[in-house]
C-alpha positions as CSV (number, residue, x, y, z in Angstrom):
1,L,67.6,99.7,202.5
2,M,69.8,101.1,199.7
3,L,72.9,102.6,201.2
4,D,74.6,105.6,199.8
5,Y,76.8,104.7,196.8
6,T,80.0,105.5,198.8
7,F,79.4,102.2,200.7
8,Y,79.8,100.2,197.5
9,K,83.3,101.4,196.3
10,K,85.6,98.7,195.1
11,M,88.7,98.0,197.2
12,E,87.3,100.1,200.1
13,S,85.4,99.4,203.2
14,K,83.6,102.5,204.4
15,K,82.8,102.6,208.1
16,M,79.1,103.3,209.0
17,S,78.6,105.9,211.7
18,P,76.6,104.7,214.7
19,D,73.7,107.1,213.9
20,Y,73.6,106.4,210.1
21,M,70.7,103.9,210.3
22,N,68.6,106.3,212.5
23,Q,69.3,109.1,210.0
24,V,68.3,107.0,207.0
25,M,65.6,104.8,208.5
26,G,64.4,106.6,211.6
27,T,64.3,105.4,215.2
28,L,62.3,102.3,216.1
29,D,59.6,101.6,218.6
30,D,60.3,98.8,221.0
31,G,58.2,95.6,221.0
32,M,57.8,95.3,217.3
33,F,59.4,92.6,215.0
34,R,61.3,94.4,212.4
35,I,62.2,93.1,208.9
36,L,64.8,94.9,206.9
37,I,65.6,94.3,203.3
38,A,69.1,95.6,202.9
39,H,71.1,95.1,199.7
40,H,74.5,95.2,201.3
41,P,75.2,92.4,203.8
42,G,78.5,93.9,205.0
43,Y,76.8,96.2,207.5
44,F,74.8,93.5,209.2
45,E,76.2,94.5,212.7
46,N,74.9,98.0,212.1
47,Y,71.5,96.7,211.1
48,A,71.4,94.6,214.2
49,K,72.4,97.5,216.5
50,W,69.7,99.6,214.8
51,G,67.1,97.0,215.9
52,A,66.4,94.8,212.8
53,N,65.3,91.4,213.8
54,L,65.4,89.8,210.4
55,V,67.5,91.1,207.5
56,F,67.2,89.8,203.9
57,S,70.3,90.6,201.8
58,G,72.2,89.8,198.7
59,H,74.8,91.8,196.7
60,Y,77.7,89.4,197.4
61,H,76.4,86.7,195.0
62,G,77.7,83.9,197.2
63,G,81.2,85.3,197.0
64,M,80.8,85.3,193.2
65,A,82.9,82.1,192.9
66,R,83.2,79.5,195.7
67,L,85.7,77.0,196.8
68,P,84.4,73.7,198.2
69,L,84.8,73.6,202.0
70,I,86.0,77.2,202.1
71,G,83.1,79.4,200.7
72,G,83.0,82.6,198.8
73,V,86.2,83.7,197.1
74,I,85.6,87.4,196.5
75,S,83.0,90.1,197.1
76,P,81.9,92.6,194.5
77,S,84.0,95.2,196.2
78,M,87.0,92.9,195.4
79,R,87.6,91.9,199.0
80,P,88.9,88.3,199.2
81,F,87.0,85.7,201.3
82,P,84.1,87.9,202.5
83,R,82.9,87.4,206.1
84,Y,79.3,87.1,204.7
85,D,78.9,85.2,201.4
86,M,75.6,83.3,201.6
87,G,73.4,81.6,204.2
88,E,72.1,82.4,207.6
89,Y,74.0,84.6,210.1
90,K,73.2,85.7,213.7
91,N,74.0,88.8,215.7
92,G,72.3,89.0,219.1
93,D,68.6,88.9,218.4
94,A,69.1,89.6,214.7
95,T,69.2,87.1,211.9
96,M,70.4,87.8,208.3
97,I,69.4,85.6,205.4
98,L,71.9,86.2,202.6
99,S,71.1,84.8,199.2
100,S,73.6,84.2,196.5
101,G,70.9,85.1,194.1
102,I,70.5,84.1,190.5
103,G,72.6,86.7,188.7
104,T,76.3,87.5,188.3
105,H,78.6,90.4,189.2
106,T,81.9,91.4,187.5
107,I,82.8,87.8,186.9
108,R,80.1,86.4,184.5
109,L,80.6,82.9,185.7
110,R,79.6,81.2,189.0
111,P,82.1,78.4,189.7
112,F,80.8,76.1,192.4
113,N,78.1,78.6,193.1
114,P,74.7,77.5,191.7
115,P,72.0,80.2,191.5
116,E,69.5,80.2,194.3
117,I,66.1,81.6,195.2
118,V,65.5,81.7,198.9
119,V,62.0,81.0,200.3
120,V,61.3,81.9,203.9
121,T,58.1,81.1,205.8
122,L,57.4,83.3,208.8
123,H,55.3,82.1,211.7
124,A,53.7,84.1,214.4
125,G,55.2,83.5,217.8
126,E,53.5,81.5,220.5
127,N,52.5,84.6,222.5
128,D,50.9,86.4,219.5
């Protein structure tokens, strides 16, 4: 999912309307496992409410720079200490896998933030 560019403004955090995901992605049928590839992790709650079960995301580059024991320092939108920087996050039945990626953003260095490529293996459930 590539959000409208207004969701990516620096120094701003645009609220996503409750019906935005349905407008952009459509409504979902119940009973299906849904994987969403969404560039921007900051709207994970909206993705989960929409019905995504598994979200793959990036964009924050691990917080661009990291501090040991603290985590990501700044998001690409210049927000300090982003809530999501890298790793696995849960929201109800939804899981987001957030990669710090292999590139850079704004700051061309990655202090304490080694590049990563995430590999995920999906298995069918016991009832499938």
